[in-house]
PDB file of N, CA, C and O in Angstrom:
ATOM      1  N   UNK A   1      12.279  -0.631 -23.290  1.00  0.00           N
ATOM      2  CA  UNK A   1      12.975   0.129 -22.318  1.00  0.00           C
ATOM      3  C   UNK A   1      12.932   1.637 -22.497  1.00  0.00           C
ATOM      4  O   UNK A   1      13.208   2.424 -21.593  1.00  0.00           O
ATOM      5  N   UNK A   2      12.546   2.007 -23.800  1.00  0.00           N
ATOM      6  CA  UNK A   2      12.404   3.440 -23.950  1.00  0.00           C
ATOM      7  C   UNK A   2      11.275   4.166 -23.327  1.00  0.00           C
ATOM      8  O   UNK A   2      11.298   5.382 -23.140  1.00  0.00           O
ATOM      9  N   UNK A   3      10.218   3.339 -22.988  1.00  0.00           N
ATOM     10  CA  UNK A   3       9.103   3.838 -22.307  1.00  0.00           C
ATOM     11  C   UNK A   3       9.296   3.936 -20.744  1.00  0.00           C
ATOM     12  O   UNK A   3       8.599   4.632 -20.006  1.00  0.00           O
ATOM     13  N   UNK A   4      10.299   3.170 -20.369  1.00  0.00           N
ATOM     14  CA  UNK A   4      10.544   3.131 -18.879  1.00  0.00           C
ATOM     15  C   UNK A   4       9.779   2.037 -18.018  1.00  0.00           C
ATOM     16  O   UNK A   4      10.058   1.844 -16.834  1.00  0.00           O
ATOM     17  N   UNK A   5       8.825   1.361 -18.676  1.00  0.00           N
ATOM     18  CA  UNK A   5       8.037   0.360 -17.917  1.00  0.00           C
ATOM     19  C   UNK A   5       8.889  -0.806 -17.676  1.00  0.00           C
ATOM     20  O   UNK A   5       9.784  -1.187 -18.431  1.00  0.00           O
ATOM     21  N   UNK A   6       8.526  -1.371 -16.513  1.00  0.00           N
ATOM     22  CA  UNK A   6       9.117  -2.762 -16.007  1.00  0.00           C
ATOM     23  C   UNK A   6       8.429  -3.879 -16.637  1.00  0.00           C
ATOM     24  O   UNK A   6       7.208  -3.992 -16.530  1.00  0.00           O
ATOM     25  N   UNK A   7       9.176  -4.758 -17.322  1.00  0.00           N
ATOM     26  CA  UNK A   7       8.606  -5.858 -17.997  1.00  0.00           C
ATOM     27  C   UNK A   7       9.178  -7.222 -17.313  1.00  0.00           C
ATOM     28  O   UNK A   7      10.395  -7.410 -17.341  1.00  0.00           O
ATOM     29  N   UNK A   8       8.343  -8.149 -16.715  1.00  0.00           N
ATOM     30  CA  UNK A   8       8.815  -9.320 -16.320  1.00  0.00           C
ATOM     31  C   UNK A   8       9.284 -10.230 -17.486  1.00  0.00           C
ATOM     32  O   UNK A   8       8.535 -10.551 -18.410  1.00  0.00           O
ATOM     33  N   UNK A   9      10.542 -10.612 -17.381  1.00  0.00           N
ATOM     34  CA  UNK A   9      11.088 -11.446 -18.493  1.00  0.00           C
ATOM     35  C   UNK A   9      11.283 -12.924 -18.262  1.00  0.00           C
ATOM     36  O   UNK A   9      11.519 -13.679 -19.205  1.00  0.00           O
ATOM     37  N   UNK A  10      11.185 -13.356 -16.983  1.00  0.00           N
ATOM     38  CA  UNK A  10      11.223 -14.618 -16.545  1.00  0.00           C
ATOM     39  C   UNK A  10      10.020 -15.107 -15.565  1.00  0.00           C
ATOM     40  O   UNK A  10      10.254 -15.575 -14.451  1.00  0.00           O
ATOM     41  N   UNK A  11       8.859 -14.970 -16.033  1.00  0.00           N
ATOM     42  CA  UNK A  11       7.766 -15.340 -15.171  1.00  0.00           C
ATOM     43  C   UNK A  11       7.828 -16.758 -14.561  1.00  0.00           C
ATOM     44  O   UNK A  11       7.357 -16.971 -13.444  1.00  0.00           O
ATOM     45  N   UNK A  12       8.350 -17.624 -15.223  1.00  0.00           N
ATOM     46  CA  UNK A  12       8.410 -18.989 -14.909  1.00  0.00           C
ATOM     47  C   UNK A  12       9.322 -19.415 -13.823  1.00  0.00           C
ATOM     48  O   UNK A  12       9.310 -20.540 -13.323  1.00  0.00           O
ATOM     49  N   UNK A  13      10.214 -18.327 -13.447  1.00  0.00           N
ATOM     50  CA  UNK A  13      11.399 -18.483 -12.599  1.00  0.00           C
ATOM     51  C   UNK A  13      11.454 -17.422 -11.522  1.00  0.00           C
ATOM     52  O   UNK A  13      12.275 -16.505 -11.543  1.00  0.00           O
ATOM     53  N   UNK A  14      10.422 -17.611 -10.459  1.00  0.00           N
ATOM     54  CA  UNK A  14      10.312 -16.407  -9.574  1.00  0.00           C
ATOM     55  C   UNK A  14      11.600 -16.804  -8.515  1.00  0.00           C
ATOM     56  O   UNK A  14      12.085 -17.912  -8.285  1.00  0.00           O
ATOM     57  N   UNK A  15      11.931 -15.569  -8.005  1.00  0.00           N
ATOM     58  CA  UNK A  15      12.973 -15.772  -6.857  1.00  0.00           C
ATOM     59  C   UNK A  15      12.564 -16.624  -5.590  1.00  0.00           C
ATOM     60  O   UNK A  15      11.408 -16.685  -5.171  1.00  0.00           O
ATOM     61  N   UNK A  16      13.618 -17.257  -5.042  1.00  0.00           N
ATOM     62  CA  UNK A  16      13.285 -18.112  -3.742  1.00  0.00           C
ATOM     63  C   UNK A  16      12.999 -16.992  -2.647  1.00  0.00           C
ATOM     64  O   UNK A  16      13.542 -15.893  -2.542  1.00  0.00           O
ATOM     65  N   UNK A  17      11.972 -17.579  -1.838  1.00  0.00           N
ATOM     66  CA  UNK A  17      11.659 -16.838  -0.614  1.00  0.00           C
ATOM     67  C   UNK A  17      12.865 -16.292   0.162  1.00  0.00           C
ATOM     68  O   UNK A  17      13.819 -17.054   0.319  1.00  0.00           O
ATOM     69  N   UNK A  18      12.918 -15.094   0.645  1.00  0.00           N
ATOM     70  CA  UNK A  18      13.786 -14.526   1.515  1.00  0.00           C
ATOM     71  C   UNK A  18      13.244 -14.157   2.818  1.00  0.00           C
ATOM     72  O   UNK A  18      12.315 -13.351   2.864  1.00  0.00           O
ATOM     73  N   UNK A  19      13.781 -14.718   3.990  1.00  0.00           N
ATOM     74  CA  UNK A  19      13.204 -14.374   5.110  1.00  0.00           C
ATOM     75  C   UNK A  19      13.656 -12.738   5.581  1.00  0.00           C
ATOM     76  O   UNK A  19      14.773 -12.242   5.431  1.00  0.00           O
ATOM     77  N   UNK A  20      12.535 -12.129   6.140  1.00  0.00           N
ATOM     78  CA  UNK A  20      12.690 -10.901   6.613  1.00  0.00           C
ATOM     79  C   UNK A  20      12.457 -10.663   8.140  1.00  0.00           C
ATOM     80  O   UNK A  20      11.458 -11.105   8.708  1.00  0.00           O
ATOM     81  N   UNK A  21      13.380  -9.977   8.748  1.00  0.00           N
ATOM     82  CA  UNK A  21      13.216  -9.827  10.184  1.00  0.00           C
ATOM     83  C   UNK A  21      13.359  -8.392  10.656  1.00  0.00           C
ATOM     84  O   UNK A  21      14.287  -7.676  10.278  1.00  0.00           O
ATOM     85  N   UNK A  22      12.411  -7.992  11.497  1.00  0.00           N
ATOM     86  CA  UNK A  22      12.385  -6.667  11.995  1.00  0.00           C
ATOM     87  C   UNK A  22      13.055  -6.398  13.448  1.00  0.00           C
ATOM     88  O   UNK A  22      12.426  -6.828  14.415  1.00  0.00           O
ATOM     89  N   UNK A  23      14.024  -5.861  13.633  1.00  0.00           N
ATOM     90  CA  UNK A  23      14.693  -5.834  14.978  1.00  0.00           C
ATOM     91  C   UNK A  23      14.604  -4.619  15.789  1.00  0.00           C
ATOM     92  O   UNK A  23      15.061  -3.614  15.245  1.00  0.00           O
ATOM     93  N   UNK A  24      14.203  -4.503  16.767  1.00  0.00           N
ATOM     94  CA  UNK A  24      14.215  -3.211  17.519  1.00  0.00           C
ATOM     95  C   UNK A  24      14.439  -3.384  19.059  1.00  0.00           C
ATOM     96  O   UNK A  24      14.062  -4.432  19.583  1.00  0.00           O
ATOM     97  N   UNK A  25      15.016  -2.438  19.783  1.00  0.00           N
ATOM     98  CA  UNK A  25      15.121  -2.642  21.217  1.00  0.00           C
ATOM     99  C   UNK A  25      13.731  -2.632  21.979  1.00  0.00           C
ATOM    100  O   UNK A  25      12.883  -1.762  21.784  1.00  0.00           O
ATOM    101  N   UNK A  26      13.587  -3.654  22.840  1.00  0.00           N
ATOM    102  CA  UNK A  26      12.256  -3.908  23.508  1.00  0.00           C
ATOM    103  C   UNK A  26      12.104  -2.718  24.598  1.00  0.00           C
ATOM    104  O   UNK A  26      10.978  -2.325  24.905  1.00  0.00           O
ATOM    105  N   UNK A  27      13.081  -2.248  25.081  1.00  0.00           N
ATOM    106  CA  UNK A  27      13.042  -1.174  26.271  1.00  0.00           C
ATOM    107  C   UNK A  27      12.992   0.190  25.769  1.00  0.00           C
ATOM    108  O   UNK A  27      13.219   1.089  26.579  1.00  0.00           O
ATOM    109  N   UNK A  28      12.733   0.484  24.575  1.00  0.00           N
ATOM    110  CA  UNK A  28      12.572   1.847  23.858  1.00  0.00           C
ATOM    111  C   UNK A  28      11.195   1.781  23.165  1.00  0.00           C
ATOM    112  O   UNK A  28      10.803   0.815  22.509  1.00  0.00           O
ATOM    113  N   UNK A  29      10.547   2.851  23.371  1.00  0.00           N
ATOM    114  CA  UNK A  29       9.273   3.208  22.666  1.00  0.00           C
ATOM    115  C   UNK A  29       9.651   3.279  21.247  1.00  0.00           C
ATOM    116  O   UNK A  29      10.687   3.829  20.874  1.00  0.00           O
ATOM    117  N   UNK A  30       8.717   2.662  20.378  1.00  0.00           N
ATOM    118  CA  UNK A  30       8.824   2.822  18.903  1.00  0.00           C
ATOM    119  C   UNK A  30       8.318   4.217  18.479  1.00  0.00           C
ATOM    120  O   UNK A  30       7.335   4.782  18.959  1.00  0.00           O
ATOM    121  N   UNK A  31       9.144   4.700  17.495  1.00  0.00           N
ATOM    122  CA  UNK A  31       8.586   5.974  16.833  1.00  0.00           C
ATOM    123  C   UNK A  31       7.281   5.597  15.925  1.00  0.00           C
ATOM    124  O   UNK A  31       7.255   4.566  15.252  1.00  0.00           O
ATOM    125  N   UNK A  32       6.318   6.429  15.966  1.00  0.00           N
ATOM    126  CA  UNK A  32       5.230   6.324  14.988  1.00  0.00           C
ATOM    127  C   UNK A  32       5.628   6.038  13.610  1.00  0.00           C
ATOM    128  O   UNK A  32       4.920   5.226  13.014  1.00  0.00           O
ATOM    129  N   UNK A  33       6.678   6.573  12.954  1.00  0.00           N
ATOM    130  CA  UNK A  33       7.109   6.131  11.725  1.00  0.00           C
ATOM    131  C   UNK A  33       7.447   4.556  11.681  1.00  0.00           C
ATOM    132  O   UNK A  33       6.988   3.818  10.809  1.00  0.00           O
ATOM    133  N   UNK A  34       8.240   4.151  12.640  1.00  0.00           N
ATOM    134  CA  UNK A  34       8.658   2.759  12.610  1.00  0.00           C
ATOM    135  C   UNK A  34       7.483   1.932  12.793  1.00  0.00           C
ATOM    136  O   UNK A  34       7.413   0.956  12.046  1.00  0.00           O
ATOM    137  N   UNK A  35       6.500   2.120  13.663  1.00  0.00           N
ATOM    138  CA  UNK A  35       5.326   1.374  13.810  1.00  0.00           C
ATOM    139  C   UNK A  35       4.460   1.328  12.512  1.00  0.00           C
ATOM    140  O   UNK A  35       3.839   0.297  12.252  1.00  0.00           O
ATOM    141  N   UNK A  36       4.405   2.340  11.748  1.00  0.00           N
ATOM    142  CA  UNK A  36       3.625   2.534  10.447  1.00  0.00           C
ATOM    143  C   UNK A  36       4.282   1.685   9.491  1.00  0.00           C
ATOM    144  O   UNK A  36       3.629   1.064   8.652  1.00  0.00           O
ATOM    145  N   UNK A  37       5.563   1.619   9.567  1.00  0.00           N
ATOM    146  CA  UNK A  37       6.367   0.872   8.510  1.00  0.00           C
ATOM    147  C   UNK A  37       6.246  -0.608   8.984  1.00  0.00           C
ATOM    148  O   UNK A  37       6.031  -1.432   8.095  1.00  0.00           O
ATOM    149  N   UNK A  38       6.353  -1.052  10.252  1.00  0.00           N
ATOM    150  CA  UNK A  38       6.094  -2.513  10.666  1.00  0.00           C
ATOM    151  C   UNK A  38       4.775  -2.969  10.238  1.00  0.00           C
ATOM    152  O   UNK A  38       4.663  -4.083   9.727  1.00  0.00           O
ATOM    153  N   UNK A  39       3.630  -2.103  10.424  1.00  0.00           N
ATOM    154  CA  UNK A  39       2.456  -2.571  10.098  1.00  0.00           C
ATOM    155  C   UNK A  39       2.336  -2.660   8.552  1.00  0.00           C
ATOM    156  O   UNK A  39       1.682  -3.582   8.064  1.00  0.00           O
ATOM    157  N   UNK A  40       2.913  -1.783   7.804  1.00  0.00           N
ATOM    158  CA  UNK A  40       2.827  -1.849   6.439  1.00  0.00           C
ATOM    159  C   UNK A  40       3.502  -3.120   5.849  1.00  0.00           C
ATOM    160  O   UNK A  40       3.041  -3.764   4.907  1.00  0.00           O
ATOM    161  N   UNK A  41       4.592  -3.388   6.485  1.00  0.00           N
ATOM    162  CA  UNK A  41       5.424  -4.481   6.020  1.00  0.00           C
ATOM    163  C   UNK A  41       4.648  -5.739   6.244  1.00  0.00           C
ATOM    164  O   UNK A  41       4.554  -6.578   5.349  1.00  0.00           O
ATOM    165  N   UNK A  42       4.106  -5.886   7.381  1.00  0.00           N
ATOM    166  CA  UNK A  42       3.387  -7.009   7.811  1.00  0.00           C
ATOM    167  C   UNK A  42       2.110  -7.228   6.962  1.00  0.00           C
ATOM    168  O   UNK A  42       1.700  -8.370   6.752  1.00  0.00           O
ATOM    169  N   UNK A  43       1.497  -6.157   6.486  1.00  0.00           N
ATOM    170  CA  UNK A  43       0.425  -6.290   5.484  1.00  0.00           C
ATOM    171  C   UNK A  43       0.866  -6.891   4.012  1.00  0.00           C
ATOM    172  O   UNK A  43       0.202  -7.604   3.260  1.00  0.00           O
ATOM    173  N   UNK A  44       2.087  -6.417   3.858  1.00  0.00           N
ATOM    174  CA  UNK A  44       2.691  -6.864   2.599  1.00  0.00           C
ATOM    175  C   UNK A  44       2.967  -8.334   2.467  1.00  0.00           C
ATOM    176  O   UNK A  44       2.800  -8.886   1.379  1.00  0.00           O
ATOM    177  N   UNK A  45       3.338  -8.926   3.417  1.00  0.00           N
ATOM    178  CA  UNK A  45       3.799 -10.413   3.667  1.00  0.00           C
ATOM    179  C   UNK A  45       2.555 -11.328   3.294  1.00  0.00           C
ATOM    180  O   UNK A  45       1.431 -10.985   3.660  1.00  0.00           O
ATOM    181  N   UNK A  46       2.731 -12.355   2.651  1.00  0.00           N
ATOM    182  CA  UNK A  46       1.736 -13.342   2.551  1.00  0.00           C
ATOM    183  C   UNK A  46       1.303 -13.960   3.866  1.00  0.00           C
ATOM    184  O   UNK A  46       2.162 -14.110   4.735  1.00  0.00           O
ATOM    185  N   UNK A  47      -0.042 -14.359   4.109  1.00  0.00           N
ATOM    186  CA  UNK A  47      -0.402 -14.792   5.449  1.00  0.00           C
ATOM    187  C   UNK A  47       0.325 -16.095   5.738  1.00  0.00           C
ATOM    188  O   UNK A  47       0.560 -16.245   6.937  1.00  0.00           O
ATOM    189  N   UNK A  48       0.732 -17.052   4.962  1.00  0.00           N
ATOM    190  CA  UNK A  48       1.349 -18.175   4.984  1.00  0.00           C
ATOM    191  C   UNK A  48       2.952 -17.872   5.776  1.00  0.00           C
ATOM    192  O   UNK A  48       3.370 -18.509   6.743  1.00  0.00           O
ATOM    193  N   UNK A  49       3.581 -16.891   5.172  1.00  0.00           N
ATOM    194  CA  UNK A  49       4.812 -16.527   5.592  1.00  0.00           C
ATOM    195  C   UNK A  49       4.722 -15.973   6.996  1.00  0.00           C
ATOM    196  O   UNK A  49       5.628 -16.242   7.786  1.00  0.00           O
ATOM    197  N   UNK A  50       3.733 -15.242   7.360  1.00  0.00           N
ATOM    198  CA  UNK A  50       3.582 -14.714   8.659  1.00  0.00           C
ATOM    199  C   UNK A  50       3.402 -15.732   9.729  1.00  0.00           C
ATOM    200  O   UNK A  50       3.989 -15.669  10.809  1.00  0.00           O
ATOM    201  N   UNK A  51       2.573 -16.666   9.394  1.00  0.00           N
ATOM    202  CA  UNK A  51       2.116 -17.868  10.302  1.00  0.00           C
ATOM    203  C   UNK A  51       3.335 -18.602  10.556  1.00  0.00           C
ATOM    204  O   UNK A  51       3.663 -18.778  11.729  1.00  0.00           O
ATOM    205  N   UNK A  52       4.079 -19.073   9.583  1.00  0.00           N
ATOM    206  CA  UNK A  52       5.226 -19.887   9.728  1.00  0.00           C
ATOM    207  C   UNK A  52       6.448 -19.185  10.460  1.00  0.00           C
ATOM    208  O   UNK A  52       7.270 -19.842  11.100  1.00  0.00           O
ATOM    209  N   UNK A  53       6.509 -17.868  10.329  1.00  0.00           N
ATOM    210  CA  UNK A  53       7.477 -17.164  11.034  1.00  0.00           C
ATOM    211  C   UNK A  53       7.074 -16.787  12.672  1.00  0.00           C
ATOM    212  O   UNK A  53       7.870 -16.328  13.491  1.00  0.00           O
ATOM    213  N   UNK A  54       5.847 -17.055  12.886  1.00  0.00           N
ATOM    214  CA  UNK A  54       5.476 -16.731  14.338  1.00  0.00           C
ATOM    215  C   UNK A  54       5.478 -18.122  15.122  1.00  0.00           C
ATOM    216  O   UNK A  54       5.349 -18.222  16.342  1.00  0.00           O
ATOM    217  N   UNK A  55       5.639 -19.153  14.247  1.00  0.00           N
ATOM    218  CA  UNK A  55       5.316 -20.676  15.029  1.00  0.00           C
ATOM    219  C   UNK A  55       6.449 -20.851  15.602  1.00  0.00           C
ATOM    220  O   UNK A  55       6.647 -21.855  16.286  1.00  0.00           O
TER     221      UNK A  55
END
C-alpha cells in the first residue's frame, strides 16, 4: 500500500457481469463529447457482451 499500486487480491473470484445501458433522448442531437464517450465505452465492452445486448 505504501507504493500506491493496485494489487489484485482475489484473482480466482472475479465480479459477476453487470449490465450497462446508455440512455439518451432520440429527438436531440448528441453532443460530440457524449458520442465519443459512447464509442469509447462500446470499445471497452467484450464483443460477446455487445452481441448479446443487441440481440
